[in-house]
N, CA, C and O atoms as CSV, one atom per row, in Angstrom:
chain,resi,resn,atom,element,x,y,z
A,1,MET,N,N,0.780,-1.120,-0.038
A,1,MET,CA,C,0.004,-0.062,0.009
A,1,MET,C,C,0.874,1.215,-0.055
A,1,MET,O,O,1.845,1.278,0.700
A,2,PRO,N,N,0.603,2.240,-0.900
A,2,PRO,CA,C,1.417,3.506,-0.916
A,2,PRO,C,C,1.271,4.202,0.296
A,2,PRO,O,O,0.191,4.234,0.887
A,3,GLU,N,N,2.463,4.860,0.778
A,3,GLU,CA,C,2.433,5.745,2.055
A,3,GLU,C,C,1.650,7.097,1.735
A,3,GLU,O,O,1.795,7.835,0.760
A,4,LEU,N,N,1.009,7.192,2.535
A,4,LEU,CA,C,0.010,8.549,2.648
A,4,LEU,C,C,0.835,9.677,3.006
A,4,LEU,O,O,1.736,9.573,3.838
A,5,SER,N,N,0.549,10.787,2.385
A,5,SER,CA,C,1.279,12.242,2.737
A,5,SER,C,C,0.606,12.429,4.222
A,5,SER,O,O,-0.444,11.866,4.533
A,6,PRO,N,N,1.357,13.308,5.115
A,6,PRO,CA,C,0.883,13.669,6.226
A,6,PRO,C,C,-0.219,14.753,5.941
A,6,PRO,O,O,-0.258,15.347,4.864
A,7,ALA,N,N,-1.059,14.967,6.902
A,7,ALA,CA,C,-2.119,15.834,6.810
A,7,ALA,C,C,-1.671,17.330,6.647
A,7,ALA,O,O,-0.591,17.591,7.177
A,8,PRO,N,N,-2.259,18.265,6.061
A,8,PRO,CA,C,-1.698,19.674,5.998
A,8,PRO,C,C,-1.664,20.292,7.485
A,8,PRO,O,O,-2.430,19.945,8.384
A,9,PRO,N,N,-0.768,21.150,7.585
A,9,PRO,CA,C,-0.494,21.847,8.778
A,9,PRO,C,C,-1.866,22.509,9.140
A,9,PRO,O,O,-2.590,22.937,8.241
A,10,SER,N,N,-2.239,22.596,10.523
A,10,SER,CA,C,-3.386,23.331,11.058
A,10,SER,C,C,-3.420,24.656,10.856
A,10,SER,O,O,-2.346,25.203,10.608
A,11,ARG,N,N,-4.424,25.321,10.903
A,11,ARG,CA,C,-4.449,26.911,10.908
A,11,ARG,C,C,-3.572,27.443,12.059
A,11,ARG,O,O,-2.765,28.359,11.905
A,12,ALA,N,N,-3.790,26.804,13.224
A,12,ALA,CA,C,-2.948,27.288,14.373
A,12,ALA,C,C,-1.493,27.065,14.239
A,12,ALA,O,O,-0.685,27.781,14.830
A,13,ALA,N,N,-1.127,26.036,13.436
A,13,ALA,CA,C,0.442,25.813,13.219
A,13,ALA,C,C,0.989,26.834,12.307
A,13,ALA,O,O,2.089,27.359,12.482
A,14,LEU,N,N,0.145,27.120,11.266
A,14,LEU,CA,C,0.474,28.288,10.270
A,14,LEU,C,C,0.490,29.472,11.013
A,14,LEU,O,O,1.513,30.145,10.895
A,15,ALA,N,N,-0.266,29.834,11.645
A,15,ALA,CA,C,-0.470,31.248,12.429
A,15,ALA,C,C,0.775,31.264,13.363
A,15,ALA,O,O,1.437,32.302,13.373
A,16,ALA,N,N,1.134,30.302,14.090
A,16,ALA,CA,C,2.234,30.287,15.042
A,16,ALA,C,C,3.650,30.485,14.420
A,16,ALA,O,O,4.534,31.219,14.861
A,17,VAL,N,N,3.699,29.675,13.291
A,17,VAL,CA,C,5.007,29.872,12.560
A,17,VAL,C,C,5.138,31.361,11.726
A,17,VAL,O,O,6.216,31.949,11.644
A,18,LEU,N,N,4.038,31.811,11.200
A,18,LEU,CA,C,4.163,33.104,10.659
A,18,LEU,C,C,4.322,34.155,11.813
A,18,LEU,O,O,5.007,35.137,11.525
A,19,VAL,N,N,3.803,34.097,13.047
A,19,VAL,CA,C,4.068,35.061,13.958
A,19,VAL,C,C,5.660,34.912,14.366
A,19,VAL,O,O,6.338,35.916,14.587
A,20,GLN,N,N,6.182,33.621,14.446
A,20,GLN,CA,C,7.642,33.450,14.823
A,20,GLN,C,C,8.474,34.163,13.712
A,20,GLN,O,O,9.406,34.914,13.999
A,21,ALA,N,N,8.106,33.900,12.468
A,21,ALA,CA,C,8.748,34.591,11.188
A,21,ALA,C,C,8.782,35.951,11.372
A,21,ALA,O,O,9.848,36.529,11.162
A,22,ALA,N,N,7.797,36.585,11.733
A,22,ALA,CA,C,7.507,38.185,11.815
A,22,ALA,C,C,8.252,38.668,13.040
A,22,ALA,O,O,8.641,39.836,13.081
A,23,GLU,N,N,8.478,37.796,14.081
A,23,GLU,CA,C,9.246,38.303,15.289
A,23,GLU,C,C,10.790,37.943,15.245
A,23,GLU,O,O,11.616,38.850,15.151
A,24,SER,N,N,11.110,36.834,15.302
A,24,SER,CA,C,12.745,36.612,15.590
A,24,SER,C,C,13.201,35.253,15.111
A,24,SER,O,O,14.371,34.961,15.357
A,25,GLU,N,N,12.403,34.323,14.423
A,25,GLU,CA,C,12.952,33.162,14.056
A,25,GLU,C,C,13.934,33.439,12.835
A,25,GLU,O,O,13.609,34.182,11.908
A,26,PRO,N,N,15.059,32.839,12.898
A,26,PRO,CA,C,16.019,33.100,11.859
A,26,PRO,C,C,15.591,32.594,10.585
A,26,PRO,O,O,15.036,31.497,10.510
A,27,LEU,N,N,15.823,33.362,9.509
A,27,LEU,CA,C,15.228,32.981,8.231
A,27,LEU,C,C,16.284,33.421,7.051
A,27,LEU,O,O,17.155,34.277,7.206
A,28,LEU,N,N,16.053,32.698,5.873
A,28,LEU,CA,C,16.932,33.299,4.768
A,28,LEU,C,C,15.952,33.243,3.462
A,28,LEU,O,O,15.086,32.370,3.415
A,29,ALA,N,N,16.081,34.065,2.541
A,29,ALA,CA,C,15.324,34.102,1.375
A,29,ALA,C,C,16.320,33.872,0.159
A,29,ALA,O,O,17.510,34.166,0.042
A,30,ASP,N,N,15.398,33.223,-0.740
A,30,ASP,CA,C,16.167,32.904,-2.077
A,30,ASP,C,C,16.643,34.033,-2.847
A,30,ASP,O,O,17.665,34.006,-3.532
A,31,LEU,N,N,15.808,35.110,-2.704
A,31,LEU,CA,C,15.938,36.535,-3.606
A,31,LEU,C,C,15.552,37.729,-2.535
A,31,LEU,O,O,14.551,37.699,-1.818
A,32,PRO,N,N,16.443,38.690,-2.557
A,32,PRO,CA,C,15.952,39.950,-1.959
A,32,PRO,C,C,14.564,40.458,-2.376
A,32,PRO,O,O,14.243,40.487,-3.564
A,33,ALA,N,N,13.760,40.849,-1.414
A,33,ALA,CA,C,12.449,41.199,-1.803
A,33,ALA,C,C,12.336,42.513,-2.623
A,33,ALA,O,O,11.346,42.819,-3.288
A,34,ALA,N,N,13.488,43.267,-2.496
A,34,ALA,CA,C,13.538,44.573,-3.228
A,34,ALA,C,C,13.734,44.244,-4.674
A,34,ALA,O,O,13.345,45.080,-5.489
A,35,GLU,N,N,14.339,43.029,-5.144
A,35,GLU,CA,C,14.311,42.723,-6.465
A,35,GLU,C,C,13.082,42.090,-7.072
A,35,GLU,O,O,13.058,41.821,-8.273
A,36,ILE,N,N,12.025,41.835,-6.244
A,36,ILE,CA,C,11.016,41.298,-6.624
A,36,ILE,C,C,9.708,42.404,-6.777
A,36,ILE,O,O,9.107,42.709,-5.747
A,37,SER,N,N,9.358,42.893,-7.862
A,37,SER,CA,C,8.307,43.842,-7.918
A,37,SER,C,C,7.005,42.915,-7.859
A,37,SER,O,O,6.154,43.035,-6.978
A,38,CYS,N,N,6.947,42.058,-8.808
A,38,CYS,CA,C,5.994,41.022,-8.753
A,38,CYS,C,C,6.398,39.694,-9.118
A,38,CYS,O,O,6.806,39.447,-10.253
A,39,GLY,N,N,6.294,38.716,-8.101
A,39,GLY,CA,C,6.805,37.449,-8.169
A,39,GLY,C,C,6.733,36.622,-6.935
A,39,GLY,O,O,5.920,36.889,-6.050
A,40,THR,N,N,7.545,35.645,-6.855
A,40,THR,CA,C,7.563,34.786,-5.627
A,40,THR,C,C,8.957,34.693,-4.977
A,40,THR,O,O,9.981,34.551,-5.645
A,41,GLN,N,N,8.933,34.786,-3.596
A,41,GLN,CA,C,10.080,34.727,-2.808
A,41,GLN,C,C,10.007,33.344,-1.924
A,41,GLN,O,O,8.982,32.979,-1.348
A,42,ARG,N,N,11.009,32.773,-1.909
A,42,ARG,CA,C,11.002,31.437,-0.990
A,42,ARG,C,C,11.729,31.844,0.219
A,42,ARG,O,O,12.825,32.397,0.134
A,43,ILE,N,N,11.107,31.567,1.444
A,43,ILE,CA,C,11.749,31.864,2.728
A,43,ILE,C,C,11.950,30.518,3.411
A,43,ILE,O,O,11.076,29.651,3.412
A,44,ASP,N,N,13.176,30.377,4.008
A,44,ASP,CA,C,13.465,29.122,4.703
A,44,ASP,C,C,13.636,29.519,6.155
A,44,ASP,O,O,14.520,30.355,6.345
A,45,LEU,N,N,13.044,29.137,7.104
A,45,LEU,CA,C,13.186,29.241,8.500
A,45,LEU,C,C,14.165,28.279,9.136
A,45,LEU,O,O,14.313,27.135,8.706
A,46,ALA,N,N,14.800,28.744,10.125
A,46,ALA,CA,C,15.761,27.686,10.931
A,46,ALA,C,C,14.940,26.580,11.506
A,46,ALA,O,O,15.460,25.468,11.596
A,47,ASN,N,N,13.657,26.778,11.923
A,47,ASN,CA,C,12.919,25.526,12.557
A,47,ASN,C,C,12.771,24.611,11.391
A,47,ASN,O,O,12.573,23.442,11.723
A,48,GLY,N,N,12.816,24.849,10.068
A,48,GLY,CA,C,12.526,23.741,9.310
A,48,GLY,C,C,11.424,24.083,8.315
A,48,GLY,O,O,11.269,23.350,7.338
A,49,TRP,N,N,10.645,25.155,8.502
A,49,TRP,CA,C,9.457,25.606,7.611
A,49,TRP,C,C,10.228,26.293,6.438
A,49,TRP,O,O,11.351,26.797,6.469
A,50,SER,N,N,9.323,26.186,5.363
A,50,SER,CA,C,9.572,27.046,4.145
A,50,SER,C,C,8.272,27.571,3.656
A,50,SER,O,O,7.244,26.893,3.683
A,51,PHE,N,N,8.331,28.789,3.207
A,51,PHE,CA,C,7.265,29.455,2.712
A,51,PHE,C,C,7.571,29.895,1.109
A,51,PHE,O,O,8.718,30.103,0.714
A,52,TRP,N,N,6.563,29.990,0.378
A,52,TRP,CA,C,6.622,30.552,-0.930
A,52,TRP,C,C,5.250,31.841,-0.899
A,52,TRP,O,O,4.028,31.702,-0.862
A,53,ILE,N,N,6.056,32.974,-0.933
A,53,ILE,CA,C,5.202,34.210,-0.641
A,53,ILE,C,C,5.067,35.040,-1.933
A,53,ILE,O,O,6.082,35.138,-2.622
A,54,SER,N,N,4.075,35.575,-2.295
A,54,SER,CA,C,3.898,36.449,-3.360
A,54,SER,C,C,4.188,37.734,-3.176
A,54,SER,O,O,3.793,38.221,-2.117
A,55,TRP,N,N,4.867,38.532,-4.038
A,55,TRP,CA,C,4.902,39.929,-3.802
A,55,TRP,C,C,4.113,40.687,-5.147
A,55,TRP,O,O,4.114,40.202,-6.279
A,56,ARG,N,N,3.590,41.700,-4.849
A,56,ARG,CA,C,2.854,42.395,-5.904
A,56,ARG,C,C,2.965,43.847,-5.766
A,56,ARG,O,O,2.399,44.497,-4.887
A,57,ASP,N,N,3.787,44.362,-6.757
A,57,ASP,CA,C,4.083,45.969,-6.854
A,57,ASP,C,C,4.799,46.201,-5.531
A,57,ASP,O,O,4.460,47.176,-4.860
A,58,GLY,N,N,5.801,45.357,-5.081
A,58,GLY,CA,C,6.646,45.729,-3.903
A,58,GLY,C,C,5.953,45.549,-2.610
A,58,GLY,O,O,6.557,45.861,-1.584
A,59,THR,N,N,4.603,45.023,-2.538
A,59,THR,CA,C,4.085,44.737,-1.325
A,59,THR,C,C,3.800,43.317,-1.141
A,59,THR,O,O,3.511,42.555,-2.063
A,60,LEU,N,N,3.888,43.014,0.022
A,60,LEU,CA,C,3.538,41.384,0.479
A,60,LEU,C,C,2.201,40.847,-0.162
A,60,LEU,O,O,1.160,41.394,0.201
A,61,GLY,N,N,2.147,39.959,-0.963
A,61,GLY,CA,C,0.878,39.466,-1.442
A,61,GLY,C,C,0.658,38.015,-0.429
A,61,GLY,O,O,1.208,37.790,0.649
A,62,PRO,N,N,-0.238,37.227,-1.103
A,62,PRO,CA,C,-0.811,36.187,-0.252
A,62,PRO,C,C,0.372,35.085,-0.170
A,62,PRO,O,O,1.225,35.024,-1.055
A,63,LEU,N,N,0.370,34.214,0.951
A,63,LEU,CA,C,1.141,32.940,1.066
A,63,LEU,C,C,0.604,31.967,-0.031
A,63,LEU,O,O,-0.590,31.678,-0.120
A,64,LEU,N,N,1.561,31.490,-0.847
A,64,LEU,CA,C,1.238,30.676,-1.680
A,64,LEU,C,C,1.420,29.075,-1.424
A,64,LEU,O,O,0.702,28.228,-1.954
A,65,GLN,N,N,2.488,28.795,-0.533
A,65,GLN,CA,C,2.709,27.565,0.004
A,65,GLN,C,C,3.546,27.572,1.221
A,65,GLN,O,O,4.498,28.345,1.335
A,66,ALA,N,N,3.192,26.686,2.169
A,66,ALA,CA,C,3.963,26.416,3.329
A,66,ALA,C,C,4.407,24.882,3.515
A,66,ALA,O,O,3.599,23.974,3.320
A,67,THR,N,N,5.604,24.668,3.863
A,67,THR,CA,C,5.995,23.340,3.976
A,67,THR,C,C,6.592,23.213,5.527
A,67,THR,O,O,7.428,23.998,5.974
A,68,ALA,N,N,6.007,22.056,6.303
A,68,ALA,CA,C,6.323,21.999,7.585
A,68,ALA,C,C,7.588,21.158,7.627
A,68,ALA,O,O,7.981,20.557,6.628
A,69,PRO,N,N,8.204,21.123,8.767
A,69,PRO,CA,C,9.534,20.155,8.759
A,69,PRO,C,C,9.165,18.587,8.660
A,69,PRO,O,O,9.990,17.775,8.241
A,70,ASP,N,N,7.957,18.242,9.046
A,70,ASP,CA,C,7.670,16.886,8.683
A,70,ASP,C,C,7.115,16.560,7.332
A,70,ASP,O,O,6.567,15.474,7.146
A,71,GLY,N,N,7.232,17.441,6.391
A,71,GLY,CA,C,6.996,17.183,4.914
A,71,GLY,C,C,5.461,17.563,4.596
A,71,GLY,O,O,4.975,17.549,3.465
A,72,SER,N,N,4.840,17.873,5.673
A,72,SER,CA,C,3.331,18.292,5.465
A,72,SER,C,C,3.319,19.576,4.725
A,72,SER,O,O,4.340,20.264,4.752
A,73,TRP,N,N,2.283,19.972,4.070
A,73,TRP,CA,C,2.180,21.377,3.267
A,73,TRP,C,C,0.830,21.699,3.237
A,73,TRP,O,O,-0.131,20.936,3.340
A,74,TRP,N,N,0.853,23.128,3.057
A,74,TRP,CA,C,-0.342,23.867,3.036
A,74,TRP,C,C,-0.193,24.672,1.532
A,74,TRP,O,O,0.872,25.180,1.180
A,75,SER,N,N,-1.283,24.698,0.810
A,75,SER,CA,C,-1.281,25.279,-0.503
A,75,SER,C,C,-2.426,26.323,-0.637
A,75,SER,O,O,-3.558,26.031,-0.251
A,76,HIS,N,N,-2.148,27.519,-1.173
A,76,HIS,CA,C,-3.095,28.498,-1.431
A,76,HIS,C,C,-4.236,27.879,-2.348
A,76,HIS,O,O,-4.093,27.230,-3.384
A,77,GLY,N,N,-5.492,28.277,-1.650
A,77,GLY,CA,C,-6.658,27.531,-2.362
A,77,GLY,C,C,-7.168,26.258,-1.844
A,77,GLY,O,O,-8.089,25.654,-2.395
A,78,CYS,N,N,-6.483,25.789,-0.627
A,78,CYS,CA,C,-6.964,24.493,-0.296
A,78,CYS,C,C,-7.760,24.646,1.095
A,78,CYS,O,O,-8.015,23.715,1.859
A,79,ASP,N,N,-8.123,26.070,1.286
A,79,ASP,CA,C,-9.042,26.108,2.585
A,79,ASP,C,C,-9.678,27.458,2.338
A,79,ASP,O,O,-9.160,28.282,1.584
A,80,ARG,N,N,-10.832,27.674,3.001
A,80,ARG,CA,C,-11.711,28.927,2.886
A,80,ARG,C,C,-11.797,29.402,4.256
A,80,ARG,O,O,-11.600,28.752,5.282
A,81,TRP,N,N,-12.164,30.802,4.116
A,81,TRP,CA,C,-12.367,31.715,5.279
A,81,TRP,C,C,-13.651,32.286,5.323
A,81,TRP,O,O,-13.981,32.899,4.307
A,82,PRO,N,N,-14.517,32.233,6.318
A,82,PRO,CA,C,-14.087,31.675,7.655
A,82,PRO,C,C,-13.890,30.109,7.802
A,82,PRO,O,O,-13.095,29.544,8.553
A,83,ASP,N,N,-14.870,29.482,6.838
A,83,ASP,CA,C,-14.838,27.924,6.693
A,83,ASP,C,C,-15.598,27.658,5.594
A,83,ASP,O,O,-16.231,28.522,4.987
A,84,TRP,N,N,-15.562,26.348,5.272
A,84,TRP,CA,C,-16.322,25.801,3.943
A,84,TRP,C,C,-17.774,26.017,4.167
A,84,TRP,O,O,-18.544,26.176,3.220
A,85,ASN,N,N,-18.200,26.025,5.545
A,85,ASN,CA,C,-19.651,26.191,5.523
A,85,ASN,C,C,-20.438,27.543,5.182
A,85,ASN,O,O,-21.661,27.679,5.141
A,86,ALA,N,N,-19.466,28.502,4.950
A,86,ALA,CA,C,-19.735,30.030,5.055
A,86,ALA,C,C,-20.697,30.201,3.634
A,86,ALA,O,O,-21.426,31.183,3.495
A,87,GLY,N,N,-20.614,29.273,2.752
A,87,GLY,CA,C,-21.367,29.474,1.604
A,87,GLY,C,C,-20.785,30.518,0.545
A,87,GLY,O,O,-19.589,30.482,0.253
A,88,PRO,N,N,-21.528,31.314,0.059
A,88,PRO,CA,C,-20.980,32.331,-1.038
A,88,PRO,C,C,-20.015,33.381,-0.070
A,88,PRO,O,O,-19.139,34.049,-0.619
A,89,ASP,N,N,-20.202,33.455,1.126
A,89,ASP,CA,C,-19.333,34.465,1.875
A,89,ASP,C,C,-17.920,33.896,2.073
A,89,ASP,O,O,-17.012,34.639,2.447
A,90,ALA,N,N,-17.734,32.697,1.850
A,90,ALA,CA,C,-16.342,32.106,2.069
A,90,ALA,C,C,-15.440,32.428,1.087
A,90,ALA,O,O,-15.790,32.290,-0.086
A,91,VAL,N,N,-14.203,32.885,1.386
A,91,VAL,CA,C,-13.122,33.230,0.490
A,91,VAL,C,C,-12.028,32.403,0.690
A,91,VAL,O,O,-11.869,31.800,1.751
A,92,VAL,N,N,-11.145,32.314,-0.386
A,92,VAL,CA,C,-9.860,31.661,-0.310
A,92,VAL,C,C,-9.092,32.045,0.917
A,92,VAL,O,O,-8.871,33.237,1.129
A,93,LEU,N,N,-8.652,31.080,1.774
A,93,LEU,CA,C,-7.800,31.393,3.080
A,93,LEU,C,C,-6.632,32.040,2.697
A,93,LEU,O,O,-5.996,31.468,1.812
A,94,ASP,N,N,-6.127,33.201,3.179
A,94,ASP,CA,C,-4.801,33.644,2.968
A,94,ASP,C,C,-4.336,33.754,4.488
A,94,ASP,O,O,-4.807,34.673,5.157
A,95,PRO,N,N,-3.476,32.904,5.043
A,95,PRO,CA,C,-2.949,33.062,6.364
A,95,PRO,C,C,-2.423,34.517,6.774
A,95,PRO,O,O,-2.681,35.105,7.824
A,96,LEU,N,N,-1.619,34.976,5.701
A,96,LEU,CA,C,-1.062,36.406,6.089
A,96,LEU,C,C,-2.202,37.428,6.290
A,96,LEU,O,O,-1.931,38.440,6.936
A,97,ARG,N,N,-3.335,37.281,5.845
A,97,ARG,CA,C,-4.374,38.191,5.946
A,97,ARG,C,C,-5.380,37.854,7.054
A,97,ARG,O,O,-5.881,38.726,7.764
A,98,HIS,N,N,-5.673,36.436,7.174
A,98,HIS,CA,C,-6.723,35.881,7.980
A,98,HIS,C,C,-6.188,35.344,9.304
A,98,HIS,O,O,-6.896,35.375,10.311
A,99,LEU,N,N,-5.030,34.884,9.318
A,99,LEU,CA,C,-4.577,34.118,10.669
A,99,LEU,C,C,-3.599,34.885,11.486
A,99,LEU,O,O,-3.292,34.421,12.584
A,100,ILE,N,N,-3.064,36.022,11.076
A,100,ILE,CA,C,-2.192,36.967,11.806
A,100,ILE,C,C,-2.674,38.355,11.783
A,100,ILE,O,O,-3.480,38.731,10.932
A,101,SER,N,N,-2.216,39.106,12.671
A,101,SER,CA,C,-2.798,40.501,12.763
A,101,SER,C,C,-2.139,41.254,11.703
A,101,SER,O,O,-1.156,40.831,11.093
A,102,ALA,N,N,-2.769,42.516,11.474
A,102,ALA,CA,C,-2.142,43.516,10.607
A,102,ALA,C,C,-0.781,43.787,10.947
A,102,ALA,O,O,0.136,43.685,10.133
A,103,ASP,N,N,-0.621,44.173,12.279
A,103,ASP,CA,C,0.827,44.571,12.764
A,103,ASP,C,C,1.789,43.492,12.458
A,103,ASP,O,O,2.877,43.813,11.981
A,104,GLN,N,N,1.479,42.099,12.704
A,104,GLN,CA,C,2.309,40.992,12.599
A,104,GLN,C,C,2.638,40.976,11.071
A,104,GLN,O,O,3.810,40.842,10.717
A,105,ARG,N,N,1.764,41.092,10.278
A,105,ARG,CA,C,1.917,41.252,8.810
A,105,ARG,C,C,2.791,42.193,8.343
A,105,ARG,O,O,3.640,41.880,7.508
A,106,GLN,N,N,2.685,43.440,8.820
A,106,GLN,CA,C,3.676,44.445,8.395
A,106,GLN,C,C,4.951,44.222,9.052
A,106,GLN,O,O,5.957,44.519,8.408
A,107,ARG,N,N,5.090,43.725,10.286
A,107,ARG,CA,C,6.455,43.237,10.737
A,107,ARG,C,C,7.015,42.213,9.920
A,107,ARG,O,O,8.222,42.310,9.702
A,108,LEU,N,N,6.378,41.222,9.403
A,108,LEU,CA,C,6.795,40.372,8.621
A,108,LEU,C,C,7.424,40.809,7.315
A,108,LEU,O,O,8.548,40.510,6.911
A,109,GLU,N,N,6.462,41.608,6.689
A,109,GLU,CA,C,6.879,42.368,5.517
A,109,GLU,C,C,8.148,43.122,5.623
A,109,GLU,O,O,9.033,42.976,4.780
A,110,GLN,N,N,8.261,43.894,6.594
A,110,GLN,CA,C,9.475,44.587,6.822
A,110,GLN,C,C,10.728,43.818,7.167
A,110,GLN,O,O,11.852,44.262,6.934
A,111,ARG,N,N,10.494,42.658,7.725
A,111,ARG,CA,C,11.526,41.710,8.016
A,111,ARG,C,C,12.043,41.066,6.579
A,111,ARG,O,O,13.228,40.892,6.295
A,112,LEU,N,N,11.119,40.807,5.888
A,112,LEU,CA,C,11.445,40.189,4.586
A,112,LEU,C,C,12.063,41.095,3.580
A,112,LEU,O,O,12.894,40.647,2.791
A,113,LEU,N,N,11.728,42.264,3.566
A,113,LEU,CA,C,12.346,43.358,2.819
A,113,LEU,C,C,13.879,43.560,3.120
A,113,LEU,O,O,14.664,43.972,2.265
A,114,SER,N,N,14.216,43.252,4.335
A,114,SER,CA,C,15.624,43.437,4.922
A,114,SER,C,C,16.367,42.097,5.221
A,114,SER,O,O,17.495,42.063,5.715
A,115,CYS,N,N,15.538,40.848,4.832
A,115,CYS,CA,C,16.417,39.607,5.415
A,115,CYS,C,C,17.573,39.323,4.507
A,115,CYS,O,O,17.728,39.902,3.432
A,116,CYS,N,N,18.435,38.341,5.017
A,116,CYS,CA,C,19.668,37.938,4.290
A,116,CYS,C,C,19.134,36.795,3.332
A,116,CYS,O,O,18.167,36.077,3.585
A,117,CYS,N,N,19.870,36.742,2.261
A,117,CYS,CA,C,19.626,35.685,1.326
A,117,CYS,C,C,20.420,34.623,1.244
A,117,CYS,O,O,21.535,34.820,1.725
A,118,TRP,N,N,20.203,33.395,0.732
A,118,TRP,CA,C,21.175,32.309,0.569
A,118,TRP,C,C,22.319,32.935,-0.173
A,118,TRP,O,O,22.059,33.883,-0.914
A,119,PRO,N,N,23.625,32.489,-0.053
A,119,PRO,CA,C,24.621,32.934,-0.752
A,119,PRO,C,C,24.524,32.344,-2.202
A,119,PRO,O,O,23.925,31.294,-2.435
A,120,GLU,N,N,25.165,33.105,-3.172
A,120,GLU,CA,C,24.971,32.619,-4.662
A,120,GLU,C,C,25.798,31.230,-4.540
A,120,GLU,O,O,26.527,31.021,-3.570
A,121,PRO,N,N,25.651,30.394,-5.482
A,121,PRO,CA,C,26.273,29.137,-5.539
A,121,PRO,C,C,27.794,29.495,-6.284
A,121,PRO,O,O,27.982,30.329,-7.170
A,122,ASP,N,N,28.644,28.744,-5.744
A,122,ASP,CA,C,30.005,28.705,-6.449
A,122,ASP,C,C,29.897,28.344,-7.882
A,122,ASP,O,O,29.307,27.296,-8.144
A,123,MET,N,N,30.371,29.045,-8.827
A,123,MET,CA,C,30.299,28.753,-10.159
A,123,MET,C,C,31.605,27.711,-10.399
A,123,MET,O,O,32.725,27.880,-9.917
A,124,PRO,N,N,31.188,26.598,-11.259
A,124,PRO,CA,C,32.260,25.684,-11.612
A,124,PRO,C,C,33.301,26.295,-12.402
A,124,PRO,O,O,33.008,27.235,-13.140
A,125,PRO,N,N,34.543,25.845,-12.324
A,125,PRO,CA,C,35.641,26.382,-13.161
A,125,PRO,C,C,35.259,26.323,-14.560
A,125,PRO,O,O,34.474,25.468,-14.970
A,126,ARG,N,N,35.802,27.228,-15.328
A,126,ARG,CA,C,35.595,27.113,-16.883
A,126,ARG,C,C,36.636,26.164,-17.294
A,126,ARG,O,O,37.709,26.015,-16.710
A,127,PRO,N,N,36.227,25.503,-18.391
A,127,PRO,CA,C,37.260,24.579,-18.978
A,127,PRO,C,C,38.292,25.401,-19.663
A,127,PRO,O,O,37.939,26.472,-20.156
A,128,ALA,N,N,39.673,24.968,-19.757
A,128,ALA,CA,C,40.506,25.475,-20.373
A,128,ALA,C,C,40.320,25.599,-21.915
A,128,ALA,O,O,39.951,24.659,-22.618
A,129,LEU,N,N,40.613,26.867,-22.382
A,129,LEU,CA,C,40.493,26.832,-23.925
A,129,LEU,C,C,41.684,26.209,-24.676
A,129,LEU,O,O,42.799,26.364,-24.176
A,130,LEU,N,N,41.571,25.565,-25.751
A,130,LEU,CA,C,42.578,25.066,-26.418
A,130,LEU,C,C,43.091,26.092,-27.376
A,130,LEU,O,O,42.332,26.785,-28.054
A,131,PRO,N,N,44.548,26.187,-27.425
A,131,PRO,CA,C,45.163,27.120,-28.357
A,131,PRO,C,C,44.787,26.804,-29.766
A,131,PRO,O,O,44.733,25.650,-30.191
A,132,LEU,N,N,44.506,27.960,-30.539
A,132,LEU,CA,C,44.158,27.885,-31.794
A,132,LEU,C,C,44.910,27.013,-32.707
A,132,LEU,O,O,44.340,26.376,-33.593
A,133,GLU,N,N,46.214,26.970,-32.505
A,133,GLU,CA,C,47.011,25.957,-33.241
A,133,GLU,C,C,46.671,24.526,-32.980
A,133,GLU,O,O,46.941,23.696,-33.849
A,134,GLN,N,N,46.139,24.185,-31.931
A,134,GLN,CA,C,45.927,22.646,-31.510
A,134,GLN,C,C,44.499,22.436,-32.209
A,134,GLN,O,O,44.180,21.414,-32.815
A,135,ILE,N,N,43.639,23.637,-32.018
A,135,ILE,CA,C,42.369,23.220,-32.788
A,135,ILE,C,C,42.463,23.171,-34.475
A,135,ILE,O,O,41.690,22.510,-35.168
A,136,ASP,N,N,43.406,23.882,-34.919
A,136,ASP,CA,C,43.681,23.869,-36.382
A,136,ASP,C,C,44.167,22.288,-36.699
A,136,ASP,O,O,43.681,21.644,-37.628
A,137,GLU,N,N,45.141,21.787,-35.839
A,137,GLU,CA,C,45.732,20.522,-36.057
A,137,GLU,C,C,44.473,19.407,-36.101
A,137,GLU,O,O,44.297,18.532,-36.949
A,138,MET,N,N,43.603,19.732,-34.846
A,138,MET,CA,C,42.528,18.512,-34.740
A,138,MET,C,C,41.504,18.794,-35.917
A,138,MET,O,O,40.813,17.839,-36.270
A,139,LEU,N,N,41.368,19.786,-36.441
A,139,LEU,CA,C,40.446,19.822,-37.864
A,139,LEU,C,C,41.092,19.292,-38.751
A,139,LEU,O,O,40.463,18.474,-39.422
A,140,ALA,N,N,42.376,19.494,-39.068
A,140,ALA,CA,C,43.129,18.908,-40.156
A,140,ALA,C,C,43.232,17.430,-40.079
A,140,ALA,O,O,43.286,16.808,-41.140
A,141,GLN,N,N,43.266,16.782,-38.926
A,141,GLN,CA,C,43.192,15.270,-38.831
A,141,GLN,C,C,41.786,14.946,-39.045
A,141,GLN,O,O,41.610,13.875,-39.627
A,142,MET,N,N,40.829,15.544,-38.748
A,142,MET,CA,C,39.520,15.119,-39.011
A,142,MET,C,C,39.097,15.086,-40.537
A,142,MET,O,O,38.330,14.275,-41.057
A,143,VAL,N,N,39.729,16.094,-41.118
A,143,VAL,CA,C,39.417,16.272,-42.618
A,143,VAL,C,C,40.249,15.156,-43.362
A,143,VAL,O,O,39.780,14.582,-44.345
A,144,ALA,N,N,41.394,14.892,-42.901
A,144,ALA,CA,C,42.459,13.911,-43.456
A,144,ALA,C,C,41.814,12.609,-43.438
A,144,ALA,O,O,41.979,11.854,-44.397
A,145,SER,N,N,41.006,12.225,-42.323
A,145,SER,CA,C,40.518,10.865,-42.069
A,145,SER,C,C,39.297,10.689,-42.750
A,145,SER,O,O,38.700,9.615,-42.680
């Protein structure tokens, strides 16, 4: 029987880790937020959580995905606010708007605007270029054969 994925993180777990990220949890981003006018920023927290957050015109957009240390994940569109039973009044849950306060969201945004990023990967060494004379010799041998 195939192994089942863990259940998605609860709303309480998402709210708690977002508050930690807004306050003091060490974190690193894949890109500086200042370089993302409209796009996605991946945030890795020291506690093992990862977030993919949308930026729109330089302001924090919705949380797109969150992955917990146990491998469980939450994805934008998988839950409704206030709940599934609210009928037409239910909207797609955005933990950044619905589960944390406006002050916490603002602190998180400020923190992400100034957070450190993962270092650039080391570039592999360039291969040595062959001297032109050696290339000419190789071409002459290929033509002769």
